[in-house]
PyMOL Python script that loads the backbone (N, CA, C, O; Angstrom):
from pymol import cmd

cmd.read_pdbstr("""\
ATOM      1  N   MET A   1     -75.758-123.449-181.720  1.00  0.00           N
ATOM      2  CA  MET A   1     -76.511-122.364-181.071  1.00  0.00           C
ATOM      3  C   MET A   1     -77.667-122.649-180.386  1.00  0.00           C
ATOM      4  O   MET A   1     -77.773-122.200-179.245  1.00  0.00           O
ATOM      5  N   ARG A   2     -78.700-123.417-180.934  1.00  0.00           N
ATOM      6  CA  ARG A   2     -79.879-123.689-180.274  1.00  0.00           C
ATOM      7  C   ARG A   2     -79.589-124.533-178.804  1.00  0.00           C
ATOM      8  O   ARG A   2     -80.341-124.510-177.830  1.00  0.00           O
ATOM      9  N   LEU A   3     -78.431-125.205-178.902  1.00  0.00           N
ATOM     10  CA  LEU A   3     -78.145-126.024-177.688  1.00  0.00           C
ATOM     11  C   LEU A   3     -77.719-124.970-176.703  1.00  0.00           C
ATOM     12  O   LEU A   3     -78.224-125.080-175.586  1.00  0.00           O
ATOM     13  N   THR A   4     -76.896-123.981-176.896  1.00  0.00           N
ATOM     14  CA  THR A   4     -76.560-122.768-175.996  1.00  0.00           C
ATOM     15  C   THR A   4     -77.726-122.149-175.455  1.00  0.00           C
ATOM     16  O   THR A   4     -77.826-121.889-174.256  1.00  0.00           O
ATOM     17  N   VAL A   5     -78.724-121.873-176.409  1.00  0.00           N
ATOM     18  CA  VAL A   5     -79.934-121.183-175.830  1.00  0.00           C
ATOM     19  C   VAL A   5     -80.908-121.902-175.048  1.00  0.00           C
ATOM     20  O   VAL A   5     -81.615-121.351-174.203  1.00  0.00           O
ATOM     21  N   LEU A   6     -80.955-123.314-175.367  1.00  0.00           N
ATOM     22  CA  LEU A   6     -81.734-124.016-174.558  1.00  0.00           C
ATOM     23  C   LEU A   6     -81.113-124.335-173.193  1.00  0.00           C
ATOM     24  O   LEU A   6     -81.858-124.481-172.224  1.00  0.00           O
ATOM     25  N   VAL A   7     -79.786-124.449-173.069  1.00  0.00           N
ATOM     26  CA  VAL A   7     -79.023-124.487-171.689  1.00  0.00           C
ATOM     27  C   VAL A   7     -79.162-123.396-170.948  1.00  0.00           C
ATOM     28  O   VAL A   7     -79.345-123.485-169.734  1.00  0.00           O
ATOM     29  N   ALA A   8     -79.082-122.068-171.669  1.00  0.00           N
ATOM     30  CA  ALA A   8     -79.171-120.798-170.891  1.00  0.00           C
ATOM     31  C   ALA A   8     -80.643-120.764-170.329  1.00  0.00           C
ATOM     32  O   ALA A   8     -80.891-120.418-169.174  1.00  0.00           O
ATOM     33  N   ALA A   9     -81.623-121.163-171.268  1.00  0.00           N
ATOM     34  CA  ALA A   9     -83.116-120.939-170.755  1.00  0.00           C
ATOM     35  C   ALA A   9     -83.296-121.904-169.699  1.00  0.00           C
ATOM     36  O   ALA A   9     -83.959-121.496-168.746  1.00  0.00           O
ATOM     37  N   LEU A  10     -82.802-123.261-169.633  1.00  0.00           N
ATOM     38  CA  LEU A  10     -83.047-124.130-168.556  1.00  0.00           C
ATOM     39  C   LEU A  10     -82.368-123.677-167.204  1.00  0.00           C
ATOM     40  O   LEU A  10     -82.836-123.960-166.101  1.00  0.00           O
ATOM     41  N   SER A  11     -81.264-122.974-167.398  1.00  0.00           N
ATOM     42  CA  SER A  11     -80.408-122.700-166.128  1.00  0.00           C
ATOM     43  C   SER A  11     -81.101-121.444-165.488  1.00  0.00           C
ATOM     44  O   SER A  11     -80.898-121.206-164.297  1.00  0.00           O
ATOM     45  N   ILE A  12     -81.840-120.703-166.175  1.00  0.00           N
ATOM     46  CA  ILE A  12     -82.616-119.555-165.584  1.00  0.00           C
ATOM     47  C   ILE A  12     -84.029-120.130-165.132  1.00  0.00           C
ATOM     48  O   ILE A  12     -84.562-119.672-164.121  1.00  0.00           O
ATOM     49  N   ALA A  13     -84.581-121.041-165.810  1.00  0.00           N
ATOM     50  CA  ALA A  13     -86.102-121.455-165.417  1.00  0.00           C
ATOM     51  C   ALA A  13     -85.946-122.592-164.245  1.00  0.00           C
ATOM     52  O   ALA A  13     -86.863-122.640-163.425  1.00  0.00           O
ATOM     53  N   LEU A  14     -84.961-123.422-164.117  1.00  0.00           N
ATOM     54  CA  LEU A  14     -84.897-124.472-163.141  1.00  0.00           C
ATOM     55  C   LEU A  14     -84.821-123.953-161.838  1.00  0.00           C
ATOM     56  O   LEU A  14     -85.694-124.312-161.047  1.00  0.00           O
ATOM     57  N   PRO A  15     -83.767-123.017-161.383  1.00  0.00           N
ATOM     58  CA  PRO A  15     -83.648-122.594-160.020  1.00  0.00           C
ATOM     59  C   PRO A  15     -84.936-122.078-159.469  1.00  0.00           C
ATOM     60  O   PRO A  15     -85.149-122.134-158.258  1.00  0.00           O
ATOM     61  N   GLY A  16     -85.776-121.594-160.280  1.00  0.00           N
ATOM     62  CA  GLY A  16     -87.033-120.915-159.794  1.00  0.00           C
ATOM     63  C   GLY A  16     -88.099-121.923-159.583  1.00  0.00           C
ATOM     64  O   GLY A  16     -89.164-121.600-159.057  1.00  0.00           O
ATOM     65  N   ALA A  17     -87.860-123.090-159.962  1.00  0.00           N
ATOM     66  CA  ALA A  17     -88.881-124.098-159.700  1.00  0.00           C
ATOM     67  C   ALA A  17     -88.615-124.834-158.320  1.00  0.00           C
ATOM     68  O   ALA A  17     -89.495-125.596-157.921  1.00  0.00           O
ATOM     69  N   ALA A  18     -87.640-124.688-157.676  1.00  0.00           N
ATOM     70  CA  ALA A  18     -87.309-125.304-156.287  1.00  0.00           C
ATOM     71  C   ALA A  18     -88.275-124.953-155.417  1.00  0.00           C
ATOM     72  O   ALA A  18     -88.570-123.759-155.366  1.00  0.00           O
ATOM     73  N   VAL A  19     -88.886-125.792-154.656  1.00  0.00           N
ATOM     74  CA  VAL A  19     -89.768-125.520-153.537  1.00  0.00           C
ATOM     75  C   VAL A  19     -89.265-126.282-152.340  1.00  0.00           C
ATOM     76  O   VAL A  19     -88.869-127.446-152.389  1.00  0.00           O
ATOM     77  N   ALA A  20     -89.316-125.459-151.158  1.00  0.00           N
ATOM     78  CA  ALA A  20     -88.907-126.099-149.903  1.00  0.00           C
ATOM     79  C   ALA A  20     -90.009-126.892-149.293  1.00  0.00           C
ATOM     80  O   ALA A  20     -91.168-126.479-149.292  1.00  0.00           O
ATOM     81  N   GLY A  21     -89.682-127.933-148.817  1.00  0.00           N
ATOM     82  CA  GLY A  21     -90.593-128.924-147.935  1.00  0.00           C
ATOM     83  C   GLY A  21     -90.720-128.503-146.642  1.00  0.00           C
ATOM     84  O   GLY A  21     -90.386-127.379-146.266  1.00  0.00           O
ATOM     85  N   PRO A  22     -91.283-129.527-145.800  1.00  0.00           N
ATOM     86  CA  PRO A  22     -91.549-129.122-144.416  1.00  0.00           C
ATOM     87  C   PRO A  22     -90.198-129.108-143.547  1.00  0.00           C
ATOM     88  O   PRO A  22     -89.288-129.844-143.927  1.00  0.00           O
ATOM     89  N   ALA A  23     -90.044-128.452-142.603  1.00  0.00           N
ATOM     90  CA  ALA A  23     -88.818-128.536-141.728  1.00  0.00           C
ATOM     91  C   ALA A  23     -88.596-129.794-140.969  1.00  0.00           C
ATOM     92  O   ALA A  23     -89.461-130.314-140.263  1.00  0.00           O
ATOM     93  N   SER A  24     -87.378-130.266-141.150  1.00  0.00           N
ATOM     94  CA  SER A  24     -87.163-131.502-140.502  1.00  0.00           C
ATOM     95  C   SER A  24     -87.116-131.346-138.955  1.00  0.00           C
ATOM     96  O   SER A  24     -87.152-130.253-138.390  1.00  0.00           O
ATOM     97  N   ASP A  25     -87.030-132.573-138.314  1.00  0.00           N
ATOM     98  CA  ASP A  25     -87.109-132.626-136.927  1.00  0.00           C
ATOM     99  C   ASP A  25     -85.850-131.961-136.396  1.00  0.00           C
ATOM    100  O   ASP A  25     -85.993-131.392-135.314  1.00  0.00           O
ATOM    101  N   ALA A  26     -84.768-131.928-136.894  1.00  0.00           N
ATOM    102  CA  ALA A  26     -83.599-131.265-136.393  1.00  0.00           C
ATOM    103  C   ALA A  26     -83.769-129.954-136.420  1.00  0.00           C
ATOM    104  O   ALA A  26     -83.288-129.375-135.446  1.00  0.00           O
ATOM    105  N   VAL A  27     -84.399-129.161-137.369  1.00  0.00           N
ATOM    106  CA  VAL A  27     -84.305-127.726-137.431  1.00  0.00           C
ATOM    107  C   VAL A  27     -85.765-127.415-136.726  1.00  0.00           C
ATOM    108  O   VAL A  27     -85.859-126.347-136.120  1.00  0.00           O
ATOM    109  N   LYS A  28     -86.636-128.084-136.762  1.00  0.00           N
ATOM    110  CA  LYS A  28     -88.025-127.714-136.030  1.00  0.00           C
ATOM    111  C   LYS A  28     -87.989-127.603-134.614  1.00  0.00           C
ATOM    112  O   LYS A  28     -88.812-126.975-133.948  1.00  0.00           O
ATOM    113  N   PHE A  29     -86.863-128.326-134.107  1.00  0.00           N
ATOM    114  CA  PHE A  29     -86.510-128.268-132.609  1.00  0.00           C
ATOM    115  C   PHE A  29     -86.368-126.933-132.152  1.00  0.00           C
ATOM    116  O   PHE A  29     -86.909-126.557-131.111  1.00  0.00           O
ATOM    117  N   PHE A  30     -85.529-126.038-133.012  1.00  0.00           N
ATOM    118  CA  PHE A  30     -85.198-124.726-132.509  1.00  0.00           C
ATOM    119  C   PHE A  30     -86.328-123.784-132.503  1.00  0.00           C
ATOM    120  O   PHE A  30     -86.229-122.710-131.909  1.00  0.00           O
ATOM    121  N   TYR A  31     -87.509-124.161-133.199  1.00  0.00           N
ATOM    122  CA  TYR A  31     -88.586-123.155-133.229  1.00  0.00           C
ATOM    123  C   TYR A  31     -89.882-123.763-132.458  1.00  0.00           C
ATOM    124  O   TYR A  31     -90.976-123.257-132.708  1.00  0.00           O
ATOM    125  N   VAL A  32     -89.796-124.759-131.591  1.00  0.00           N
ATOM    126  CA  VAL A  32     -90.656-125.167-130.833  1.00  0.00           C
ATOM    127  C   VAL A  32     -90.809-124.379-129.685  1.00  0.00           C
ATOM    128  O   VAL A  32     -89.795-124.100-129.045  1.00  0.00           O
ATOM    129  N   PRO A  33     -92.088-123.905-129.254  1.00  0.00           N
ATOM    130  CA  PRO A  33     -92.034-122.940-128.088  1.00  0.00           C
ATOM    131  C   PRO A  33     -91.728-123.664-126.725  1.00  0.00           C
ATOM    132  O   PRO A  33     -91.356-123.014-125.747  1.00  0.00           O
ATOM    133  N   ALA A  34     -91.883-124.925-126.691  1.00  0.00           N
ATOM    134  CA  ALA A  34     -91.503-125.644-125.311  1.00  0.00           C
ATOM    135  C   ALA A  34     -90.037-125.473-125.117  1.00  0.00           C
ATOM    136  O   ALA A  34     -89.621-125.633-123.970  1.00  0.00           O
ATOM    137  N   VAL A  35     -89.097-125.142-126.158  1.00  0.00           N
ATOM    138  CA  VAL A  35     -87.742-125.236-125.726  1.00  0.00           C
ATOM    139  C   VAL A  35     -87.472-123.704-125.478  1.00  0.00           C
ATOM    140  O   VAL A  35     -87.681-122.816-126.304  1.00  0.00           O
ATOM    141  N   LYS A  36     -86.994-123.545-124.259  1.00  0.00           N
ATOM    142  CA  LYS A  36     -86.750-122.151-123.852  1.00  0.00           C
ATOM    143  C   LYS A  36     -85.246-121.745-124.088  1.00  0.00           C
ATOM    144  O   LYS A  36     -84.892-120.648-124.522  1.00  0.00           O
ATOM    145  N   PHE A  37     -84.434-122.752-123.750  1.00  0.00           N
ATOM    146  CA  PHE A  37     -82.925-122.418-123.826  1.00  0.00           C
ATOM    147  C   PHE A  37     -82.369-123.796-124.292  1.00  0.00           C
ATOM    148  O   PHE A  37     -82.573-124.840-123.673  1.00  0.00           O
ATOM    149  N   GLU A  38     -81.670-123.703-125.405  1.00  0.00           N
ATOM    150  CA  GLU A  38     -81.141-125.015-126.086  1.00  0.00           C
ATOM    151  C   GLU A  38     -80.071-125.586-125.263  1.00  0.00           C
ATOM    152  O   GLU A  38     -79.818-126.789-125.337  1.00  0.00           O
ATOM    153  N   ALA A  39     -79.374-124.736-124.421  1.00  0.00           N
ATOM    154  CA  ALA A  39     -78.012-125.284-123.833  1.00  0.00           C
ATOM    155  C   ALA A  39     -78.553-126.226-122.554  1.00  0.00           C
ATOM    156  O   ALA A  39     -77.635-126.759-121.930  1.00  0.00           O
ATOM    157  N   ASP A  40     -79.769-126.479-122.122  1.00  0.00           N
ATOM    158  CA  ASP A  40     -80.294-127.119-121.114  1.00  0.00           C
ATOM    159  C   ASP A  40     -79.692-128.494-121.247  1.00  0.00           C
ATOM    160  O   ASP A  40     -79.513-128.886-122.400  1.00  0.00           O
ATOM    161  N   GLU A  41     -79.381-129.222-120.342  1.00  0.00           N
ATOM    162  CA  GLU A  41     -78.775-130.428-120.327  1.00  0.00           C
ATOM    163  C   GLU A  41     -79.677-131.527-121.026  1.00  0.00           C
ATOM    164  O   GLU A  41     -79.241-132.485-121.665  1.00  0.00           O
ATOM    165  N   GLN A  42     -80.965-131.236-120.804  1.00  0.00           N
ATOM    166  CA  GLN A  42     -81.824-132.349-121.368  1.00  0.00           C
ATOM    167  C   GLN A  42     -81.911-132.223-123.024  1.00  0.00           C
ATOM    168  O   GLN A  42     -82.518-133.067-123.685  1.00  0.00           O
ATOM    169  N   TYR A  43     -81.345-131.258-123.532  1.00  0.00           N
ATOM    170  CA  TYR A  43     -81.423-131.102-124.990  1.00  0.00           C
ATOM    171  C   TYR A  43     -79.972-131.260-125.701  1.00  0.00           C
ATOM    172  O   TYR A  43     -79.834-131.218-126.924  1.00  0.00           O
ATOM    173  N   ARG A  44     -78.997-131.432-124.857  1.00  0.00           N
ATOM    174  CA  ARG A  44     -77.518-131.351-125.258  1.00  0.00           C
ATOM    175  C   ARG A  44     -77.255-132.729-126.311  1.00  0.00           C
ATOM    176  O   ARG A  44     -76.279-132.647-127.057  1.00  0.00           O
ATOM    177  N   ASP A  45     -77.952-133.751-126.366  1.00  0.00           N
ATOM    178  CA  ASP A  45     -77.752-134.692-127.126  1.00  0.00           C
ATOM    179  C   ASP A  45     -77.931-134.461-128.532  1.00  0.00           C
ATOM    180  O   ASP A  45     -77.408-135.216-129.352  1.00  0.00           O
ATOM    181  N   ARG A  46     -78.682-133.400-128.901  1.00  0.00           N
ATOM    182  CA  ARG A  46     -78.757-132.895-130.337  1.00  0.00           C
ATOM    183  C   ARG A  46     -77.710-132.172-130.847  1.00  0.00           C
ATOM    184  O   ARG A  46     -77.769-131.725-131.992  1.00  0.00           O
ATOM    185  N   PHE A  47     -76.624-131.979-130.039  1.00  0.00           N
ATOM    186  CA  PHE A  47     -75.400-131.111-130.646  1.00  0.00           C
ATOM    187  C   PHE A  47     -74.397-132.093-130.712  1.00  0.00           C
ATOM    188  O   PHE A  47     -74.460-133.203-130.183  1.00  0.00           O
ATOM    189  N   THR A  48     -73.218-131.526-131.560  1.00  0.00           N
ATOM    190  CA  THR A  48     -72.144-132.250-131.896  1.00  0.00           C
ATOM    191  C   THR A  48     -70.986-131.650-131.293  1.00  0.00           C
ATOM    192  O   THR A  48     -71.140-130.638-130.609  1.00  0.00           O
ATOM    193  N   GLU A  49     -69.715-132.205-131.480  1.00  0.00           N
ATOM    194  CA  GLU A  49     -68.452-131.777-130.851  1.00  0.00           C
ATOM    195  C   GLU A  49     -68.248-130.151-130.664  1.00  0.00           C
ATOM    196  O   GLU A  49     -68.217-129.706-129.516  1.00  0.00           O
ATOM    197  N   PRO A  50     -68.132-129.419-131.596  1.00  0.00           N
ATOM    198  CA  PRO A  50     -67.883-128.045-131.421  1.00  0.00           C
ATOM    199  C   PRO A  50     -68.624-127.352-130.398  1.00  0.00           C
ATOM    200  O   PRO A  50     -68.072-126.580-129.614  1.00  0.00           O
ATOM    201  N   VAL A  51     -69.910-127.613-130.381  1.00  0.00           N
ATOM    202  CA  VAL A  51     -70.997-127.057-129.286  1.00  0.00           C
ATOM    203  C   VAL A  51     -70.823-127.651-128.138  1.00  0.00           C
ATOM    204  O   VAL A  51     -70.689-126.879-127.189  1.00  0.00           O
ATOM    205  N   THR A  52     -70.774-128.976-127.866  1.00  0.00           N
ATOM    206  CA  THR A  52     -70.550-129.739-126.684  1.00  0.00           C
ATOM    207  C   THR A  52     -69.290-129.246-125.963  1.00  0.00           C
ATOM    208  O   THR A  52     -69.367-129.164-124.737  1.00  0.00           O
ATOM    209  N   LYS A  53     -68.277-128.948-126.491  1.00  0.00           N
ATOM    210  CA  LYS A  53     -67.175-128.395-125.841  1.00  0.00           C
ATOM    211  C   LYS A  53     -67.496-127.145-125.237  1.00  0.00           C
ATOM    212  O   LYS A  53     -67.171-126.934-124.069  1.00  0.00           O
ATOM    213  N   LEU A  54     -68.156-126.219-125.975  1.00  0.00           N
ATOM    214  CA  LEU A  54     -68.575-124.985-125.381  1.00  0.00           C
ATOM    215  C   LEU A  54     -69.423-125.169-124.222  1.00  0.00           C
ATOM    216  O   LEU A  54     -69.152-124.628-123.150  1.00  0.00           O
ATOM    217  N   PHE A  55     -70.449-125.917-124.388  1.00  0.00           N
ATOM    218  CA  PHE A  55     -71.234-126.390-123.175  1.00  0.00           C
ATOM    219  C   PHE A  55     -70.305-126.730-122.038  1.00  0.00           C
ATOM    220  O   PHE A  55     -70.452-126.081-121.002  1.00  0.00           O
ATOM    221  N   GLU A  56     -69.485-127.540-122.078  1.00  0.00           N
ATOM    222  CA  GLU A  56     -68.511-128.313-121.180  1.00  0.00           C
ATOM    223  C   GLU A  56     -67.732-126.991-120.353  1.00  0.00           C
ATOM    224  O   GLU A  56     -67.656-126.875-119.130  1.00  0.00           O
ATOM    225  N   LEU A  57     -67.218-126.104-121.319  1.00  0.00           N
ATOM    226  CA  LEU A  57     -66.503-124.890-120.943  1.00  0.00           C
ATOM    227  C   LEU A  57     -67.511-123.988-120.070  1.00  0.00           C
ATOM    228  O   LEU A  57     -67.127-123.437-119.038  1.00  0.00           O
ATOM    229  N   ASN A  58     -68.625-123.893-120.480  1.00  0.00           N
ATOM    230  CA  ASN A  58     -69.632-123.107-119.707  1.00  0.00           C
ATOM    231  C   ASN A  58     -69.917-123.730-118.395  1.00  0.00           C
ATOM    232  O   ASN A  58     -70.124-122.982-117.439  1.00  0.00           O
ATOM    233  N   ASP A  59     -69.946-124.826-118.261  1.00  0.00           N
ATOM    234  CA  ASP A  59     -70.319-125.594-117.112  1.00  0.00           C
ATOM    235  C   ASP A  59     -69.259-125.353-116.153  1.00  0.00           C
ATOM    236  O   ASP A  59     -69.523-124.987-115.008  1.00  0.00           O
ATOM    237  N   GLN A  60     -67.825-125.578-116.644  1.00  0.00           N
ATOM    238  CA  GLN A  60     -66.823-125.404-115.761  1.00  0.00           C
ATOM    239  C   GLN A  60     -66.770-123.942-115.311  1.00  0.00           C
ATOM    240  O   GLN A  60     -66.486-123.717-114.134  1.00  0.00           O
ATOM    241  N   ALA A  61     -67.026-122.906-116.170  1.00  0.00           N
ATOM    242  CA  ALA A  61     -66.904-121.611-115.728  1.00  0.00           C
ATOM    243  C   ALA A  61     -67.892-121.262-114.603  1.00  0.00           C
ATOM    244  O   ALA A  61     -67.603-120.516-113.667  1.00  0.00           O
ATOM    245  N   THR A  62     -68.973-121.809-114.754  1.00  0.00           N
ATOM    246  CA  THR A  62     -70.122-121.867-113.768  1.00  0.00           C
ATOM    247  C   THR A  62     -69.716-122.585-112.383  1.00  0.00           C
ATOM    248  O   THR A  62     -70.163-122.117-111.336  1.00  0.00           O
ATOM    249  N   LYS A  63     -68.964-123.593-112.365  1.00  0.00           N
ATOM    250  CA  LYS A  63     -68.633-124.234-111.017  1.00  0.00           C
ATOM    251  C   LYS A  63     -67.598-123.352-110.453  1.00  0.00           C
ATOM    252  O   LYS A  63     -67.683-123.001-109.276  1.00  0.00           O
ATOM    253  N   THR A  64     -66.532-122.930-111.279  1.00  0.00           N
ATOM    254  CA  THR A  64     -65.478-122.244-110.916  1.00  0.00           C
ATOM    255  C   THR A  64     -65.752-120.810-110.179  1.00  0.00           C
ATOM    256  O   THR A  64     -65.177-120.377-109.181  1.00  0.00           O
ATOM    257  N   ASN A  65     -66.677-120.259-110.863  1.00  0.00           N
ATOM    258  CA  ASN A  65     -67.084-118.798-110.384  1.00  0.00           C
ATOM    259  C   ASN A  65     -68.654-118.894-110.268  1.00  0.00           C
ATOM    260  O   ASN A  65     -69.349-118.499-111.204  1.00  0.00           O
ATOM    261  N   PRO A  66     -69.257-119.458-109.034  1.00  0.00           N
ATOM    262  CA  PRO A  66     -70.619-119.532-108.973  1.00  0.00           C
ATOM    263  C   PRO A  66     -71.268-118.199-108.841  1.00  0.00           C
ATOM    264  O   PRO A  66     -72.437-118.012-109.178  1.00  0.00           O
ATOM    265  N   ASP A  67     -70.465-117.235-108.327  1.00  0.00           N
ATOM    266  CA  ASP A  67     -71.203-115.978-108.080  1.00  0.00           C
ATOM    267  C   ASP A  67     -71.311-115.129-109.346  1.00  0.00           C
ATOM    268  O   ASP A  67     -71.916-114.057-109.331  1.00  0.00           O
ATOM    269  N   GLN A  68     -70.702-115.631-110.478  1.00  0.00           N
ATOM    270  CA  GLN A  68     -70.795-114.814-111.668  1.00  0.00           C
ATOM    271  C   GLN A  68     -71.628-115.735-112.810  1.00  0.00           C
ATOM    272  O   GLN A  68     -71.592-116.965-112.797  1.00  0.00           O
ATOM    273  N   VAL A  69     -72.326-115.009-113.720  1.00  0.00           N
ATOM    274  CA  VAL A  69     -73.061-115.610-114.757  1.00  0.00           C
ATOM    275  C   VAL A  69     -72.048-115.964-115.854  1.00  0.00           C
ATOM    276  O   VAL A  69     -71.394-115.111-116.455  1.00  0.00           O
ATOM    277  N   ALA A  70     -71.966-117.269-116.068  1.00  0.00           N
ATOM    278  CA  ALA A  70     -71.180-117.566-117.426  1.00  0.00           C
ATOM    279  C   ALA A  70     -72.035-117.241-118.778  1.00  0.00           C
ATOM    280  O   ALA A  70     -73.250-117.066-118.864  1.00  0.00           O
ATOM    281  N   CYS A  71     -71.246-117.218-119.603  1.00  0.00           N
ATOM    282  CA  CYS A  71     -71.836-116.738-121.013  1.00  0.00           C
ATOM    283  C   CYS A  71     -71.179-117.639-122.132  1.00  0.00           C
ATOM    284  O   CYS A  71     -69.981-117.679-122.412  1.00  0.00           O
ATOM    285  N   ILE A  72     -72.261-118.391-122.744  1.00  0.00           N
ATOM    286  CA  ILE A  72     -71.805-119.241-123.783  1.00  0.00           C
ATOM    287  C   ILE A  72     -71.609-118.200-125.161  1.00  0.00           C
ATOM    288  O   ILE A  72     -72.457-117.466-125.669  1.00  0.00           O
ATOM    289  N   ASP A  73     -70.174-118.419-125.566  1.00  0.00           N
ATOM    290  CA  ASP A  73     -70.003-117.504-126.824  1.00  0.00           C
ATOM    291  C   ASP A  73     -69.740-118.413-127.957  1.00  0.00           C
ATOM    292  O   ASP A  73     -68.693-119.059-127.999  1.00  0.00           O
ATOM    293  N   PHE A  74     -70.733-118.503-128.974  1.00  0.00           N
ATOM    294  CA  PHE A  74     -70.650-119.309-130.009  1.00  0.00           C
ATOM    295  C   PHE A  74     -69.699-118.875-131.044  1.00  0.00           C
ATOM    296  O   PHE A  74     -69.539-119.658-131.981  1.00  0.00           O
ATOM    297  N   ASN A  75     -69.039-117.774-131.047  1.00  0.00           N
ATOM    298  CA  ASN A  75     -68.231-117.221-132.042  1.00  0.00           C
ATOM    299  C   ASN A  75     -66.930-117.891-132.156  1.00  0.00           C
ATOM    300  O   ASN A  75     -66.111-117.510-132.993  1.00  0.00           O
TER     301      ASN A  75
END
""", "prot")
cmd.dss("prot")
cmd.show_as("cartoon", "prot")
cmd.util.cbc("prot")
cmd.orient("prot")
């Protein structure tokens, strides 16, 4: 009985003790004011396959129809 109460008390108390640390460089990048548009070619090395494929499709759409504005759809 005591063990059950102790486990229950610790499971309630411990999650409240978690503290977030500073943002990592990977996340901080998206909040830096100098970055205006993440899809710029100079920032593309920070992304992986699913997103880089969307960037390539967006570039192809821009080249195919230069008179239209291509839209990146991340959904």
